ChimeraX commands (.cxc) that place a marker at each C-alpha (Angstrom):
marker #1 position 9.73,-20.99,-12.05 radius 0.5
marker #1 position 9.14,-21.87,-8.44 radius 0.5
marker #1 position 5.77,-21.41,-6.81 radius 0.5
marker #1 position 5.31,-21.68,-3.05 radius 0.5
marker #1 position 1.94,-22.24,-1.39 radius 0.5
marker #1 position 0.45,-19.39,0.58 radius 0.5
marker #1 position -2.55,-19.20,2.87 radius 0.5
marker #1 position -4.90,-16.22,2.66 radius 0.5
marker #1 position -7.12,-15.51,5.66 radius 0.5
marker #1 position -9.46,-12.61,6.33 radius 0.5
marker #1 position -8.08,-10.72,9.33 radius 0.5
marker #1 position -9.73,-7.57,10.61 radius 0.5
marker #1 position -10.70,-6.23,7.17 radius 0.5
marker #1 position -7.48,-7.23,5.40 radius 0.5
marker #1 position -6.07,-10.47,4.04 radius 0.5
marker #1 position -3.38,-12.07,6.18 radius 0.5
marker #1 position -0.82,-14.08,4.20 radius 0.5
marker #1 position 1.26,-16.90,5.65 radius 0.5
marker #1 position 3.19,-19.78,4.14 radius 0.5
marker #1 position 3.42,-23.39,5.34 radius 0.5
marker #1 position 6.97,-23.59,3.93 radius 0.5
marker #1 position 8.23,-20.40,5.60 radius 0.5
marker #1 position 6.91,-19.95,9.15 radius 0.5
marker #1 position 8.66,-16.57,9.29 radius 0.5
marker #1 position 6.59,-15.23,6.38 radius 0.5
marker #1 position 3.69,-13.02,7.41 radius 0.5
marker #1 position 2.30,-10.16,5.39 radius 0.5
marker #1 position -1.07,-8.71,4.42 radius 0.5
marker #1 position -2.96,-6.85,1.74 radius 0.5
marker #1 position -6.11,-4.85,1.37 radius 0.5
marker #1 position -7.35,-7.26,-1.32 radius 0.5
marker #1 position -6.32,-10.57,-2.86 radius 0.5
marker #1 position -4.08,-9.07,-5.56 radius 0.5
marker #1 position -2.20,-6.82,-3.12 radius 0.5
marker #1 position -1.85,-9.64,-0.58 radius 0.5
marker #1 position -0.34,-11.97,-3.16 radius 0.5
marker #1 position 2.00,-9.28,-4.51 radius 0.5
marker #1 position 3.23,-8.62,-0.96 radius 0.5
marker #1 position 3.59,-12.38,-0.45 radius 0.5
marker #1 position 6.02,-12.56,-3.36 radius 0.5
marker #1 position 8.11,-9.76,-1.83 radius 0.5
marker #1 position 8.01,-11.41,1.60 radius 0.5
marker #1 position 8.92,-14.76,0.08 radius 0.5
marker #1 position 11.97,-13.23,-1.62 radius 0.5
marker #1 position 13.02,-11.69,1.70 radius 0.5
marker #1 position 12.59,-14.99,3.56 radius 0.5
marker #1 position 14.67,-16.79,0.95 radius 0.5
marker #1 position 17.35,-14.08,1.01 radius 0.5
marker #1 position 17.54,-14.30,4.81 radius 0.5
marker #1 position 17.92,-18.08,4.71 radius 0.5
marker #1 position 20.59,-17.84,2.04 radius 0.5
marker #1 position 22.44,-15.18,4.03 radius 0.5
marker #1 position 22.32,-17.40,7.12 radius 0.5
marker #1 position 23.42,-20.40,5.02 radius 0.5
marker #1 position 20.27,-22.34,5.84 radius 0.5
marker #1 position 18.39,-24.79,3.66 radius 0.5
marker #1 position 15.51,-23.43,1.61 radius 0.5
marker #1 position 12.61,-25.89,1.38 radius 0.5
marker #1 position 11.17,-27.18,-1.85 radius 0.5
marker #1 position 7.59,-26.04,-2.44 radius 0.5
marker #1 position 4.94,-28.11,-0.71 radius 0.5
marker #1 position 1.36,-28.76,-1.76 radius 0.5
marker #1 position -1.31,-26.08,-1.56 radius 0.5
marker #1 position -4.19,-24.39,-3.31 radius 0.5
marker #1 position -2.90,-20.85,-3.86 radius 0.5
marker #1 position 0.70,-20.15,-4.84 radius 0.5
marker #1 position 3.04,-17.18,-4.97 radius 0.5
marker #1 position 5.41,-17.48,-7.91 radius 0.5
marker #1 position 8.97,-16.28,-7.52 radius 0.5
marker #1 position 10.38,-14.01,-10.20 radius 0.5
marker #1 position 12.42,-16.09,-12.65 radius 0.5
marker #1 position 15.80,-14.63,-11.68 radius 0.5
marker #1 position 15.14,-15.28,-7.98 radius 0.5
marker #1 position 14.19,-18.88,-8.79 radius 0.5
marker #1 position 17.42,-19.38,-10.76 radius 0.5
marker #1 position 19.50,-17.88,-7.91 radius 0.5
marker #1 position 17.77,-20.23,-5.49 radius 0.5
marker #1 position 18.53,-23.19,-7.76 radius 0.5
marker #1 position 22.20,-22.17,-7.79 radius 0.5
marker #1 position 22.29,-21.77,-4.02 radius 0.5
marker #1 position 20.57,-25.09,-3.34 radius 0.5
marker #1 position 22.71,-26.83,-5.97 radius 0.5
marker #1 position 25.85,-25.55,-4.25 radius 0.5
marker #1 position 24.57,-26.79,-0.87 radius 0.5
marker #1 position 23.60,-30.19,-2.26 radius 0.5
marker #1 position 27.04,-30.62,-3.85 radius 0.5
marker #1 position 28.91,-29.07,-0.89 radius 0.5
marker #1 position 30.46,-26.39,-3.11 radius 0.5
marker #1 position 31.33,-23.16,-1.34 radius 0.5
marker #1 position 31.54,-19.68,-2.79 radius 0.5
marker #1 position 35.36,-19.80,-2.98 radius 0.5
marker #1 position 35.23,-23.05,-4.97 radius 0.5
marker #1 position 32.60,-21.63,-7.32 radius 0.5
marker #1 position 34.76,-18.53,-7.84 radius 0.5
marker #1 position 37.77,-20.74,-8.61 radius 0.5
marker #1 position 35.80,-22.85,-11.11 radius 0.5
marker #1 position 34.52,-19.75,-12.90 radius 0.5
marker #1 position 37.68,-17.64,-12.66 radius 0.5
marker #1 position 35.67,-14.98,-10.84 radius 0.5
marker #1 position 36.39,-12.84,-7.79 radius 0.5
marker #1 position 34.32,-13.53,-4.64 radius 0.5
marker #1 position 32.24,-10.31,-5.01 radius 0.5
marker #1 position 31.00,-11.61,-8.37 radius 0.5
marker #1 position 29.86,-14.85,-6.73 radius 0.5
marker #1 position 28.19,-12.86,-3.95 radius 0.5
marker #1 position 26.23,-10.90,-6.57 radius 0.5
marker #1 position 24.96,-13.98,-8.44 radius 0.5
marker #1 position 23.69,-15.33,-5.09 radius 0.5
marker #1 position 22.10,-12.01,-4.04 radius 0.5
marker #1 position 18.36,-12.05,-4.84 radius 0.5
marker #1 position 18.35,-8.24,-4.82 radius 0.5
marker #1 position 21.03,-8.01,-7.53 radius 0.5
marker #1 position 19.95,-8.07,-11.15 radius 0.5
marker #1 position 22.38,-10.65,-12.52 radius 0.5
marker #1 position 22.58,-11.42,-16.22 radius 0.5
marker #1 position 21.21,-14.73,-17.44 radius 0.5
marker #1 position 24.60,-15.59,-18.96 radius 0.5
marker #1 position 26.20,-15.30,-15.51 radius 0.5
marker #1 position 23.58,-17.51,-13.95 radius 0.5
marker #1 position 23.94,-20.08,-16.72 radius 0.5
marker #1 position 27.74,-20.14,-16.29 radius 0.5
marker #1 position 27.46,-20.48,-12.49 radius 0.5
marker #1 position 24.97,-23.33,-12.77 radius 0.5
marker #1 position 27.18,-25.04,-15.33 radius 0.5
marker #1 position 30.17,-24.76,-13.00 radius 0.5
marker #1 position 28.35,-26.89,-10.42 radius 0.5
marker #1 position 27.07,-29.42,-12.93 radius 0.5
marker #1 position 23.59,-28.06,-13.56 radius 0.5
marker #1 position 22.03,-26.92,-16.82 radius 0.5
marker #1 position 19.37,-24.27,-17.04 radius 0.5
marker #1 position 16.50,-25.32,-19.28 radius 0.5
marker #1 position 14.06,-22.62,-20.39 radius 0.5
marker #1 position 10.50,-23.19,-21.56 radius 0.5
marker #1 position 7.31,-21.21,-21.93 radius 0.5
marker #1 position 3.71,-22.19,-21.37 radius 0.5
marker #1 position 0.33,-20.58,-21.77 radius 0.5
marker #1 position -1.05,-18.89,-18.66 radius 0.5
marker #1 position -4.48,-17.56,-17.86 radius 0.5
marker #1 position -5.05,-13.85,-18.35 radius 0.5
marker #1 position -5.60,-13.52,-14.59 radius 0.5
marker #1 position -2.10,-14.72,-13.70 radius 0.5
marker #1 position 0.57,-12.05,-13.80 radius 0.5
marker #1 position 4.29,-12.77,-13.34 radius 0.5
marker #1 position 5.23,-12.86,-9.68 radius 0.5
marker #1 position 1.63,-12.90,-8.54 radius 0.5
marker #1 position -0.71,-15.81,-7.84 radius 0.5
marker #1 position -0.89,-19.04,-9.64 radius 0.5
marker #1 position -3.50,-21.54,-8.60 radius 0.5
marker #1 position -1.75,-24.37,-10.43 radius 0.5
marker #1 position 0.81,-26.61,-8.74 radius 0.5
marker #1 position 4.43,-25.44,-8.65 radius 0.5
marker #1 position 7.01,-26.56,-11.15 radius 0.5
marker #1 position 9.36,-29.19,-9.77 radius 0.5
marker link #1:1,2 radius 0.2
marker link #1:2,3 radius 0.2
marker link #1:3,4 radius 0.2
marker link #1:4,5 radius 0.2
marker link #1:5,6 radius 0.2
marker link #1:6,7 radius 0.2
marker link #1:7,8 radius 0.2
marker link #1:8,9 radius 0.2
marker link #1:9,10 radius 0.2
marker link #1:10,11 radius 0.2
marker link #1:11,12 radius 0.2
marker link #1:12,13 radius 0.2
marker link #1:13,14 radius 0.2
marker link #1:14,15 radius 0.2
marker link #1:15,16 radius 0.2
marker link #1:16,17 radius 0.2
marker link #1:17,18 radius 0.2
marker link #1:18,19 radius 0.2
marker link #1:19,20 radius 0.2
marker link #1:20,21 radius 0.2
marker link #1:21,22 radius 0.2
marker link #1:22,23 radius 0.2
marker link #1:23,24 radius 0.2
marker link #1:24,25 radius 0.2
marker link #1:25,26 radius 0.2
marker link #1:26,27 radius 0.2
marker link #1:27,28 radius 0.2
marker link #1:28,29 radius 0.2
marker link #1:29,30 radius 0.2
marker link #1:30,31 radius 0.2
marker link #1:31,32 radius 0.2
marker link #1:32,33 radius 0.2
marker link #1:33,34 radius 0.2
marker link #1:34,35 radius 0.2
marker link #1:35,36 radius 0.2
marker link #1:36,37 radius 0.2
marker link #1:37,38 radius 0.2
marker link #1:38,39 radius 0.2
marker link #1:39,40 radius 0.2
marker link #1:40,41 radius 0.2
marker link #1:41,42 radius 0.2
marker link #1:42,43 radius 0.2
marker link #1:43,44 radius 0.2
marker link #1:44,45 radius 0.2
marker link #1:45,46 radius 0.2
marker link #1:46,47 radius 0.2
marker link #1:47,48 radius 0.2
marker link #1:48,49 radius 0.2
marker link #1:49,50 radius 0.2
marker link #1:50,51 radius 0.2
marker link #1:51,52 radius 0.2
marker link #1:52,53 radius 0.2
marker link #1:53,54 radius 0.2
marker link #1:54,55 radius 0.2
marker link #1:55,56 radius 0.2
marker link #1:56,57 radius 0.2
marker link #1:57,58 radius 0.2
marker link #1:58,59 radius 0.2
marker link #1:59,60 radius 0.2
marker link #1:60,61 radius 0.2
marker link #1:61,62 radius 0.2
marker link #1:62,63 radius 0.2
marker link #1:63,64 radius 0.2
marker link #1:64,65 radius 0.2
marker link #1:65,66 radius 0.2
marker link #1:66,67 radius 0.2
marker link #1:67,68 radius 0.2
marker link #1:68,69 radius 0.2
marker link #1:69,70 radius 0.2
marker link #1:70,71 radius 0.2
marker link #1:71,72 radius 0.2
marker link #1:72,73 radius 0.2
marker link #1:73,74 radius 0.2
marker link #1:74,75 radius 0.2
marker link #1:75,76 radius 0.2
marker link #1:76,77 radius 0.2
marker link #1:77,78 radius 0.2
marker link #1:78,79 radius 0.2
marker link #1:79,80 radius 0.2
marker link #1:80,81 radius 0.2
marker link #1:81,82 radius 0.2
marker link #1:82,83 radius 0.2
marker link #1:83,84 radius 0.2
marker link #1:84,85 radius 0.2
marker link #1:85,86 radius 0.2
marker link #1:86,87 radius 0.2
marker link #1:87,88 radius 0.2
marker link #1:88,89 radius 0.2
marker link #1:89,90 radius 0.2
marker link #1:90,91 radius 0.2
marker link #1:91,92 radius 0.2
marker link #1:92,93 radius 0.2
marker link #1:93,94 radius 0.2
marker link #1:94,95 radius 0.2
marker link #1:95,96 radius 0.2
marker link #1:96,97 radius 0.2
marker link #1:97,98 radius 0.2
marker link #1:98,99 radius 0.2
marker link #1:99,100 radius 0.2
marker link #1:100,101 radius 0.2
marker link #1:101,102 radius 0.2
marker link #1:102,103 radius 0.2
marker link #1:103,104 radius 0.2
marker link #1:104,105 radius 0.2
marker link #1:105,106 radius 0.2
marker link #1:106,107 radius 0.2
marker link #1:107,108 radius 0.2
marker link #1:108,109 radius 0.2
marker link #1:109,110 radius 0.2
marker link #1:110,111 radius 0.2
marker link #1:111,112 radius 0.2
marker link #1:112,113 radius 0.2
marker link #1:113,114 radius 0.2
marker link #1:114,115 radius 0.2
marker link #1:115,116 radius 0.2
marker link #1:116,117 radius 0.2
marker link #1:117,118 radius 0.2
marker link #1:118,119 radius 0.2
marker link #1:119,120 radius 0.2
marker link #1:120,121 radius 0.2
marker link #1:121,122 radius 0.2
marker link #1:122,123 radius 0.2
marker link #1:123,124 radius 0.2
marker link #1:124,125 radius 0.2
marker link #1:125,126 radius 0.2
marker link #1:126,127 radius 0.2
marker link #1:127,128 radius 0.2
marker link #1:128,129 radius 0.2
marker link #1:129,130 radius 0.2
marker link #1:130,131 radius 0.2
marker link #1:131,132 radius 0.2
marker link #1:132,133 radius 0.2
marker link #1:133,134 radius 0.2
marker link #1:134,135 radius 0.2
marker link #1:135,136 radius 0.2
marker link #1:136,137 radius 0.2
marker link #1:137,138 radius 0.2
marker link #1:138,139 radius 0.2
marker link #1:139,140 radius 0.2
marker link #1:140,141 radius 0.2
marker link #1:141,142 radius 0.2
marker link #1:142,143 radius 0.2
marker link #1:143,144 radius 0.2
marker link #1:144,145 radius 0.2
marker link #1:145,146 radius 0.2
marker link #1:146,147 radius 0.2
marker link #1:147,148 radius 0.2
marker link #1:148,149 radius 0.2
marker link #1:149,150 radius 0.2
marker link #1:150,151 radius 0.2
marker link #1:151,152 radius 0.2
marker link #1:152,153 radius 0.2
view
């Protein structure tokens, strides 16, 4: 899982949310829970826009409050960044997997609900292995919402 720091500020009766890692991210909520839930959505959109524009996506920085990406989005981001780091394009990934380009487009699309087996195969094709683990979380932390612990590397 990837958790990015967010900043919550009271703004005219609502909570304004920004992110030091994504200057383009701005959203709000009526309360803390809504603000953080909207931050996760805005974070996914910012990442999708950067991926679409073929830009780098930063690693999470330090902070006090974090928005945690949904697991599938985090895995798609790992695939995208792994491809960039290794200078592997979509056509090369398709060739390595024996897939058509639309299939590669889908595994890189954060809005598409790809299967874990597809993501695992795509990561393997670029020399990465997906490791899965579980840990105890507080009852206040829901998936995709806030986590006040530091992000996973």
